[in-house]
FIVOLO-464492 format. One record per atom (N, C-alpha, C, O): y negated, z negated, x negated; residue in three letters. Coordinates in Angstrom, 1 decimal, padded with zeros to 4 digits. Each point is the difference from the previous one (the first is absolute). Last residue first. Example, Ala and Ser with C-alpha at 12.3 -4.5 7.8 and 13.67 -1.06 7.14 Angstrom:
       c2       c3       c1   resn
    002.2   -007.1   -012.8    ser
   -001.1    000.0   -000.9    ser
   -001.1   -000.8    000.8    ser
   -001.1   -000.1   -000.5    ser
    006.8    000.2    000.2    ala
   -001.2    000.0    000.9    ala
   -001.2    000.0   -000.9    ala
    000.0   -000.7   -001.0    ala
***
This chain:
       c2       c3       c1   resn
   -079.7    033.7   -188.9    leu
    000.4   -000.6   -001.2    leu
    000.9    000.8   -000.9    leu
    000.5   -000.4   -001.0    leu
   -004.5    002.1    004.4    pro
    001.4   -000.4    000.0    pro
    000.4   -000.6   -001.3    pro
   -000.6    000.4   -001.1    pro
   -004.4   -000.8    003.2    trp
    000.8    001.0   -000.8    trp
    001.5   -000.5   -000.1    trp
    000.2   -001.2   -000.1    trp
   -004.3   -000.6    002.5    asp
    001.2    000.5    000.7    asp
    000.8    000.9   -000.9    asp
    000.8    000.8    000.5    asp
   -004.6   -003.0   -002.5    arg
    000.4   -000.9    001.1    arg
    001.3    000.5    000.8    arg
    000.9   -000.9    000.2    arg
   -003.4    003.0   -004.0    leu
    001.2   -000.6   -000.2    leu
    000.5   -000.8    001.2    leu
    001.2   -000.3    000.1    leu
   -005.5    002.5    000.0    ile
    001.1    001.0   -000.2    ile
    001.4   -000.6   -000.1    ile
    000.9    000.5    000.5    ile
   -004.6   -003.4   -000.3    arg
    000.2    000.6    001.3    arg
    001.1    001.1   -000.1    arg
    000.8    000.2    000.9    arg
   -002.3   -002.3   -004.9    glu
    000.8   -000.9    000.9    glu
    000.3    000.6    001.3    glu
    001.2   -000.1    000.5    glu
   -004.0    002.5   -003.3    thr
    001.4    000.0   -000.5    thr
    000.8   -000.9    000.8    thr
    001.1    000.3    000.3    thr
   -005.6   -000.4    000.6    glu
    000.5    001.3    000.5    glu
    001.5    000.1   -000.5    glu
    000.8    000.5    000.7    glu
   -003.3   -004.2   -002.1    glu
    000.3   -000.1    001.4    glu
    000.6    001.3    000.5    glu
    000.9    000.0    000.9    glu
   -002.2   -000.2   -005.4    ser
    001.1   -000.9    000.3    ser
    000.4    000.0    001.5    ser
    001.1    000.1    000.3    ser
   -005.0    002.2   -001.7    his
    001.2    000.7   -000.4    his
    001.3   -000.8    000.3    his
    001.0    000.5    000.5    his
   -005.2   -002.5    000.2    gly
    000.3    001.0    001.1    gly
    001.2    000.8   -000.4    gly
    000.8    000.4    000.9    gly
   -002.3   -003.5   -003.9    ser
    000.7   -000.7    001.1    ser
    000.2    001.0    001.1    ser
    001.0   -000.1    000.7    ser
   -003.2    001.7   -004.5    glu
    001.4   -000.3   -000.3    glu
    000.7   -000.7    001.2    glu
    001.1    000.2    000.2    glu
   -005.8    000.9    000.1    asp
    000.9    001.2   -000.1    asp
    001.4   -000.4   -000.1    asp
    000.9    000.5    000.7    asp
   -004.0   -004.0   -000.8    arg
    000.1    000.6    001.4    arg
    000.9    001.2    000.0    arg
    000.9    000.2    000.8    arg
   -001.9   -002.2   -004.9    val
    000.9   -000.9    000.7    val
    000.2    000.6    001.4    val
    001.1    000.1    000.5    val
   -004.3    001.9   -003.1    met
    001.3    000.5   -000.4    met
    001.1   -000.9    000.6    met
    001.1    000.5    000.3    met
   -005.6   -001.6    000.5    asp
    000.3    001.3    000.7    asp
    001.4    000.5   -000.4    asp
    000.7    000.6    000.8    asp
   -002.3   -004.4   -003.1    glu
    000.3   -000.3    001.4    glu
    000.3    001.2    000.8    glu
    000.9    000.0    000.9    glu
   -002.3    000.7   -005.3    leu
    001.4   -000.5    000.0    leu
    000.4   -000.5    001.4    leu
    001.1    000.2    000.4    leu
   -005.5    001.2   -001.1    gln
    000.8    001.1   -000.1    gln
    001.5   -000.4    000.1    gln
    000.8    000.6    000.7    gln
   -004.1   -004.0   -000.8    val
    000.0    000.8    001.3    val
    000.9    001.2   -000.1    val
    000.8    000.2    001.0    val
   -001.3   -002.7   -004.9    ala
    000.6   -000.8    001.0    ala
    000.1    000.7    001.3    ala
    001.1    000.1    000.7    ala
   -003.5    001.9   -004.2    leu
    001.4    000.0   -000.2    leu
    000.8   -000.7    001.0    leu
    001.0    000.4    000.5    leu
   -005.7   -000.8   -000.3    gly
    000.4    001.4    000.3    gly
    001.5    000.2   -000.2    gly
    000.7    000.6    000.8    gly
   -002.7   -004.7   -002.1    lys
    000.2    000.1    001.5    lys
    000.4    001.4    000.4    lys
    000.8    000.2    000.9    lys
   -000.5   -003.3   -005.3    asp
   -000.1    001.4    000.2    asp
    000.3    000.3    001.5    asp
    001.1    000.3    000.4    asp
   -000.8   -004.5   -002.9    gly
   -001.4    000.3    000.4    gly
   -000.2    001.5    000.2    gly
   -001.1    000.4    000.0    gly
    005.1   -003.4   -001.0    phe
   -000.6    000.6   -001.1    phe
   -001.5    000.4    000.2    phe
   -000.7    000.1   -000.9    phe
    003.5   -001.8    004.4    asp
   -000.3   -001.0   -000.9    asp
   -000.7    000.5   -001.3    asp
   -000.8   -000.8   -000.6    asp
    002.1    003.9    003.8    asp
   -001.1   -000.8    000.5    asp
   -000.3   -001.1   -000.9    asp
   -001.2   -000.3   -000.3    asp
    004.8    002.9   -000.8    ala
   -001.2    000.8   -000.2    ala
   -001.2   -000.8    000.6    ala
   -001.1    000.1   -000.6    ala
    005.4   -001.9    001.3    glu
   -000.4    000.0   -001.4    glu
   -001.3    000.7   -000.3    glu
   -000.8   -000.5   -000.8    glu
    002.6    000.8    005.1    gln
   -000.5   -001.4   -000.3    gln
   -000.4   -000.2   -001.4    gln
   -001.1   -000.5   -000.3    gln
    003.1    004.5    001.5    ala
   -001.3   -000.1    000.7    ala
   -000.7   -001.4   -000.3    ala
   -001.2   -000.1   -000.2    ala
    005.7    000.9   -001.2    arg
   -001.0    000.6   -000.9    arg
   -001.4    000.0    000.6    arg
   -000.9   -000.2   -000.8    arg
    004.6   -001.4    003.4    gln
   -000.3   -000.9   -001.1    gln
   -001.1    000.5   -000.9    gln
   -000.9   -000.7   -000.5    gln
    002.4    003.4    003.9    thr
   -000.6   -001.1    000.6    thr
   -000.4   -001.0   -001.1    thr
   -001.1   -000.6    000.0    thr
    003.5    004.4   -001.2    tyr
   -001.4    000.3    000.2    tyr
   -000.7   -001.2    000.7    tyr
   -001.2   -000.2   -000.3    tyr
    005.9   -000.2   -000.5    asp
   -000.7    000.1   -001.3    asp
   -001.5    000.3    000.3    asp
   -000.9   -000.7   -000.6    asp
    003.7    000.6    004.4    gln
   -000.1   -001.3   -000.6    gln
   -000.8    000.0   -001.3    gln
   -000.9   -000.9   -000.2    gln
    001.9    005.0    002.2    thr
   -000.9   -000.8    000.9    thr
   -000.2   -001.4   -000.6    thr
   -001.1   -000.4    000.0    thr
    004.2    003.2   -002.1    ala
   -001.4    000.4   -000.3    ala
   -000.9   -000.7    000.8    ala
   -001.1   -000.4   -000.4    ala
    005.6   -000.5    001.2    gln
   -000.4   -000.5   -001.3    gln
   -001.4    000.4   -000.3    gln
   -000.8   -000.8   -000.5    gln
    002.7    002.6    004.3    gln
   -000.2   -001.4    000.2    gln
   -000.5   -000.7   -001.3    gln
   -000.9   -000.8    000.0    gln
    002.2    005.3   -000.2    glu
   -001.2   -000.1    000.7    glu
   -000.4   -001.5    000.3    glu
   -001.2   -000.4    000.0    glu
    005.4    001.4   -002.0    ala
   -001.1    000.4   -000.9    ala
   -001.4   -000.2    000.6    ala
   -000.9   -000.5   -000.6    ala
    004.8   -000.2    003.2    ala
   -000.1   -001.0   -001.0    ala
   -001.2    000.3   -000.9    ala
   -000.7   -000.9   -000.3    ala
    001.8    004.2    003.4    leu
   -000.5   -001.2    000.7    leu
   -000.2   -001.1   -001.0    leu
   -001.1   -000.6    000.1    leu
    003.2    004.5   -001.7    val
   -001.4    000.3    000.3    val
   -000.6   -001.3    000.6    val
   -001.1   -000.4   -000.4    val
    005.7    000.3   -000.1    ala
   -000.7   -000.1   -001.4    ala
   -001.5    000.2    000.2    ala
   -000.8   -000.7   -000.7    ala
    003.4    001.4    004.5    glu
    000.0   -001.5   -000.4    glu
   -000.7   -000.2   -001.3    glu
   -000.7   -001.0   -000.2    glu
    001.4    005.4    001.6    leu
   -001.0   -000.6    000.9    leu
   -000.1   -001.5   -000.3    leu
   -001.1   -000.5    000.0    leu
    004.5    003.0   -002.3    met
   -001.4    000.4   -000.4    met
   -001.0   -000.7    000.8    met
   -001.0   -000.5   -000.6    met
    005.4   -000.3    001.9    glu
   -000.3   -000.6   -001.3    glu
   -001.4    000.4   -000.5    glu
   -000.7   -000.8   -000.5    glu
    002.2    003.0    004.3    arg
   -000.2   -001.4    000.3    arg
   -000.4   -000.8   -001.2    arg
   -000.9   -000.8   -000.1    arg
    002.4    005.3   -000.3    asn
   -001.4   -000.1    000.6    asn
   -000.4   -001.5    000.2    asn
   -001.1   -000.4   -000.2    asn
    004.6    001.2   -003.6    thr
   -000.1    000.3    001.4    thr
   -001.4   -000.1    000.5    thr
   -000.9   -000.6   -000.6    thr
    002.0   -000.3   -004.0    thr
    000.7    001.2    000.3    thr
    000.0    000.4    001.5    thr
    000.3    001.1    000.3    thr
   -003.2   -003.9   -004.5    ala
    000.3   -000.1    001.4    ala
    000.8    001.4    000.3    ala
   -000.4    001.0   -000.5    ala
   -002.2   -004.3   -003.7    ser
    001.0    000.9    000.3    ser
    000.4   -000.1    001.5    ser
    000.2   -001.1    000.5    ser
   -005.0   -000.4   -002.8    pro
    001.3   -000.4    000.5    pro
    000.9    001.2    000.3    pro
   -000.5    000.9    000.6    pro
   -003.4   -001.0   -004.3    val
    000.2    000.4    001.4    val
    001.4   -000.4    000.4    val
    001.0    000.3   -000.6    val
   -004.4   -002.6   -003.3    pro
    001.2    000.7    000.3    pro
    000.1    000.4    001.5    pro
   -000.3   -000.8    000.9    pro
   -004.5    000.4   -003.0    arg
    001.1   -000.9    000.2    arg
    001.3    000.8    000.3    arg
   -000.1    001.1    000.4    arg
   -003.5    001.5   -003.2    pro
    000.2   -000.5    001.3    pro
    001.0   -001.1    000.0    pro
    000.8   -000.2   -000.9    pro
   -004.4    001.9   -002.9    thr
    001.5   -000.1    000.2    thr
    000.1   -000.7    001.4    thr
   -000.5   -001.1    000.2    thr
   -003.7    001.8   -002.4    thr
    000.6    001.3    000.2    thr
    001.5    000.0    000.4    thr
    000.6    001.0    000.2    thr
   -005.6   -004.2   -000.2    ala
    001.4    000.1   -000.1    ala
    000.5    001.4    000.2    ala
   -000.6    000.7    000.9    ala
   -004.5   -001.7   -002.6    pro
    000.9    000.0    001.2    pro
    001.4    000.1   -000.4    pro
    000.4    000.7   -000.9    pro
   -004.4   -003.1   -001.8    glu
    000.8    001.2   -000.1    glu
    001.0    000.1    001.2    glu
    000.8   -000.9    000.1    glu
   -005.8   -001.9   -000.5    gly
    001.4    000.0   -000.3    gly
    000.6    001.4   -000.1    gly
   -000.7    001.0    000.2    gly
   -003.9   -002.7    001.2    gly
    000.2    000.1   -001.5    gly
    001.5    000.0   -000.4    gly
    000.3   -000.3   -001.2    gly
   -002.5    000.4    005.7    leu
    000.1   -001.3   -000.5    leu
    000.2   -000.1   -001.5    leu
    000.0   -001.1   -000.6    leu
    000.1    005.3    002.9    ala
   -001.4   -000.6    000.2    ala
   -000.1   -001.4   -000.6    ala
   -001.0   -000.5   -000.5    ala
    005.2    002.6    000.6    val
   -000.8    000.6   -001.0    val
   -001.4   -000.6    000.1    val
   -000.6   -000.3   -001.0    val
    003.6   -001.0    004.3    val
    000.4   -000.5   -001.3    val
   -000.8    000.5   -001.1    val
   -000.5   -000.8   -000.9    val
   -000.2    002.6    005.1    lys
   -000.6   -001.4    000.0    lys
    000.4   -000.6   -001.4    lys
   -000.7   -000.7   -000.6    lys
    002.4    005.0    001.7    asn
   -001.5    000.1   -000.2    asn
   -000.5   -001.4   -000.2    asn
   -000.9   -000.3   -000.9    asn
    005.4    000.6    002.1    ala
   -000.2    000.5   -001.4    ala
   -001.5    000.0   -000.3    ala
   -000.4   -000.5   -001.1    ala
    001.6   -000.6    005.5    leu
    000.3   -001.1   -001.0    leu
   -000.2    000.5   -001.4    leu
   -000.5   -000.8   -000.8    leu
   -000.2    003.9    004.2    tyr
   -001.0   -001.0    000.1    tyr
    000.3   -001.1   -001.1    tyr
   -000.9   -000.4   -000.7    tyr
    004.0    003.8    001.3    gln
   -001.2    000.5   -000.7    gln
   -001.1   -001.1    000.0    gln
   -000.7   -000.2   -001.0    gln
    004.8   -000.7    003.3    ala
    000.2    000.1   -001.4    ala
   -001.3    000.4   -000.8    ala
   -000.3   -000.5   -001.0    ala
    000.3    000.5    005.8    his
    000.0   -001.3   -000.6    his
    000.1    000.0   -001.5    his
   -000.7   -000.8   -000.7    his
    001.1    004.9    002.9    leu
   -001.4   -000.5    000.0    leu
   -000.1   -001.4   -000.5    leu
   -000.9   -000.4   -000.7    leu
    005.2    002.3    001.1    gln
   -000.8    000.7   -001.1    gln
   -001.4   -000.5    000.0    gln
   -000.6   -000.3   -001.1    gln
    003.3   -001.1    004.6    glu
    000.4   -000.7   -001.3    glu
   -000.8    000.6   -001.2    glu
   -000.4   -000.7   -000.9    glu
   -000.1    002.7    005.2    asp
   -000.6   -001.3    000.0    asp
    000.3   -000.7   -001.4    asp
   -000.9   -000.7   -000.5    asp
    003.0    004.9    001.2    ala
   -001.5    000.1   -000.2    ala
   -000.6   -001.3    000.0    ala
   -000.9   -000.2   -000.9    ala
    005.6    000.3    001.7    val
   -000.4    000.3   -001.3    val
   -001.5    000.1   -000.3    val
   -000.5   -000.5   -001.0    val
    002.7    000.0    005.4    glu
   -000.4   -001.2   -000.7    glu
   -000.4    000.2   -001.5    glu
   -000.8   -000.8   -000.5    glu
    002.4    004.4    003.3    thr
   -001.3   -000.5    000.5    thr
   -000.5   -001.2   -000.8    thr
   -001.2   -000.1   -000.3    thr
    005.6    001.7   -000.3    leu
   -001.0    000.8   -000.7    leu
   -001.4   -000.3    000.4    leu
   -001.0    000.0   -000.9    leu
    004.7   -002.2    003.0    phe
    000.0   -000.3   -001.4    phe
   -001.1    000.7   -000.7    phe
   -000.8   -000.6   -000.7    phe
    001.5    001.7    005.3    phe
   -000.4   -001.4   -000.2    phe
   -000.2   -000.4   -001.4    phe
   -001.0   -000.5   -000.4    phe
    002.9    004.7    001.4    gln
   -001.5    000.0    000.3    gln
   -000.5   -001.4   -000.2    gln
   -001.1   -000.2   -000.6    gln
    005.7    000.7    000.1    val
   -000.7    000.7   -001.1    val
   -001.5    000.0    000.3    val
   -000.8   -000.3   -000.9    val
    003.5   -001.4    004.2    leu
    000.0   -000.9   -001.1    leu
   -000.7    000.7   -001.1    leu
   -000.8   -000.7   -000.7    leu
    001.4    003.3    004.5    gln
   -000.9   -001.1    000.3    gln
   -000.1   -001.0   -001.2    gln
   -001.1   -000.4   -000.3    gln
    004.3    004.0    000.1    pro
   -001.4    000.5    000.0    pro
   -001.1   -001.1    000.2    pro
   -001.0    000.0   -000.6    pro
    005.7   -001.3    000.7    arg
   -000.5    000.4   -001.3    arg
   -001.4    000.6    000.1    arg
   -000.9   -000.5   -000.8    arg
    004.2   -001.3    004.2    tyr
   -001.4   -000.4   -000.2    tyr
   -000.6    000.4   -001.2    tyr
   -001.1   -000.5   -000.4    tyr
    005.7    001.4    001.4    pro
   -000.7    000.6    001.0    pro
   -001.5   -000.4    000.0    pro
   -000.9    000.7    000.5    pro
    003.6   -000.8   -005.2    gly
    000.3   -000.3    001.4    gly
   -001.0    000.6    001.0    gly
   -000.9    000.7   -000.4    gly
   -000.4   -002.5   -004.7    thr
    001.0    000.9    000.5    thr
    000.1   -000.3    001.5    thr
   -000.6   -000.9    000.6    thr
   -002.6    000.1   -005.5    ala
    000.3   -000.3    001.4    ala
    001.0    001.0    000.6    ala
    000.0    001.2   -000.4    ala
   -001.9   -001.2   -004.2    lys
    001.3   -000.5    000.2    lys
    000.3   -000.2    001.5    lys
    001.2   -000.2    000.4    lys
   -005.5    001.6   -002.1    ala
    001.0    001.0   -000.5    ala
    001.4   -000.4    000.4    ala
    000.8    000.9    000.3    ala
   -004.3   -003.9    000.5    ala
   -000.2    001.1    000.9    ala
    001.0    001.1   -000.4    ala
    000.5    000.7    000.9    ala
   -000.6   -004.5   -003.6    tyr
    000.7   -000.3    001.3    tyr
   -000.3    001.2    001.0    tyr
    000.9    000.3    000.8    tyr
   -003.1   -000.1   -005.0    ile
    001.5    000.1   -000.2    ile
    000.7   -000.2    001.4    ile
    001.0    000.7    000.3    ile
   -005.7   -001.3   -000.4    thr
    000.3    001.4   -000.3    thr
    001.5    000.2   -000.1    thr
    000.5    000.9    000.6    thr
   -002.1   -005.3    000.1    tyr
   -000.2    000.8    001.1    tyr
    000.4    001.5   -000.2    tyr
    000.6    000.6    000.9    tyr
   -000.4   -003.6   -004.7    gln
    000.9   -000.4    001.1    gln
   -000.1    000.9    001.2    gln
    001.0    000.6    000.4    gln
   -004.2   -000.1   -003.8    ile
    001.3    000.5   -000.5    ile
    001.0   -000.3    001.2    ile
    000.8    000.9    000.4    ile
   -004.9   -002.8    000.2    ile
   -000.2    001.5    000.0    ile
    001.4    000.7   -000.3    ile
    000.4    000.9    000.7    ile
   -000.7   -005.6   -001.1    ala
    000.0    000.4    001.4    ala
   -000.1    001.5    000.1    ala
    000.7    000.6    000.8    ala
   -001.2   -002.5   -005.1    ser
    001.5   -000.1    000.5    ser
    000.0    000.5    001.4    ser
    000.9    000.9    000.3    ser
   -005.1   -001.4   -002.1    leu
    000.7    001.2   -000.6    leu
    001.4    000.0    000.4    leu
    000.6    001.1    000.2    leu
   -003.0   -004.8    001.2    glu
   -000.4    001.2    000.7    glu
    000.6    001.3   -000.6    glu
    000.4    000.9    000.8    glu
    000.4   -005.0   -002.9    gly
    000.6    000.0    001.4    gly
   -000.4    001.2    000.8    gly
    000.9    000.5    000.7    gly
   -003.0   -001.3   -004.9    ala
    001.4    000.4   -000.2    ala
    000.8    000.0    001.3    ala
    000.9    000.8    000.2    ala
   -005.3   -002.3    000.0    leu
    000.0    001.4   -000.3    leu
    001.5    000.5   -000.2    leu
    000.3    001.0    000.5    leu
   -001.1   -005.6   -000.1    asp
   -000.1    000.7    001.3    asp
    000.1    001.5   -000.1    asp
    000.6    000.7    000.8    asp
   -000.7   -003.3   -004.7    glu
    001.3   -000.2    000.7    glu
    000.0    000.7    001.4    glu
    001.0    000.6    000.4    glu
   -005.0   -000.6   -002.8    asn
    000.9    000.9   -000.6    asn
    001.4   -000.1    000.6    asn
    000.7    001.0    000.2    asn
   -004.0   -004.1    001.1    leu
   -000.3    001.3    000.5    leu
    000.9    001.1   -000.5    leu
    000.5    000.9    000.7    leu
   -000.2   -005.2   -002.6    asn
    000.5    000.0    001.3    asn
   -000.2    001.3    000.8    asn
    000.8    000.5    000.8    asn
   -002.7   -001.1   -005.2    lys
    001.5    000.0    000.0    lys
    000.6    000.1    001.4    lys
    000.9    000.7    000.2    lys
   -005.6   -001.1   -000.5    ile
    000.5    001.3   -000.5    ile
    001.5    000.1    000.0    ile
    000.6    000.9    000.4    ile
   -002.5   -005.1    000.5    leu
   -000.2    000.9    001.1    leu
    000.5    001.4   -000.4    leu
    000.7    000.7    000.8    leu
   -000.6   -003.9   -004.1    thr
    001.0   -000.3    001.0    thr
   -000.1    001.0    001.2    thr
    001.0    000.4    000.6    thr
   -004.4   -000.3   -003.9    glu
    001.2    000.5   -000.5    glu
    001.2   -000.1    000.9    glu
    000.8    000.9    000.2    glu
   -005.2   -002.7    000.9    lys
    000.1    001.5    000.1    lys
    001.4    000.5   -000.5    lys
    000.5    000.9    000.6    lys
   -000.8   -005.9    001.5    asp
   -000.6    000.7   -001.1    asp
    000.3    001.6    000.1    asp
    001.0    000.4    000.6    asp
   -001.2   -004.9    002.9    met
    000.7    001.3   -000.3    met
   -000.8    000.7   -001.1    met
   -001.2    000.2    000.2    met
***
């Protein structure tokens, strides 16, 4: 793993985190129905975690000599609470997969601190996925 590829991959992850911040913020505004207060709280609570991830990634890209990404990945369109939760679940599962791969890349690169931080982010994202799956489990179709 060379430094330029690692920076490129970390920037892709950063774009994902920027997208997640937007996604959770917009979905909190769009939530409707009897579970709106709980969904708004769920979505907005996740924003703080995603901001911390984004800041870490931006700092690491700079530390490695790169320029941090400023363009988020596209935010999936969703009109119902279920669609929003399903989009969130897909994004969290993708982040878990990406960070698992990135931790291995960081280890191969020889940056143990980055690898450990990315493994912590895997834990965060997989926890978000599990919580979203539990919410969706009995959600009406």
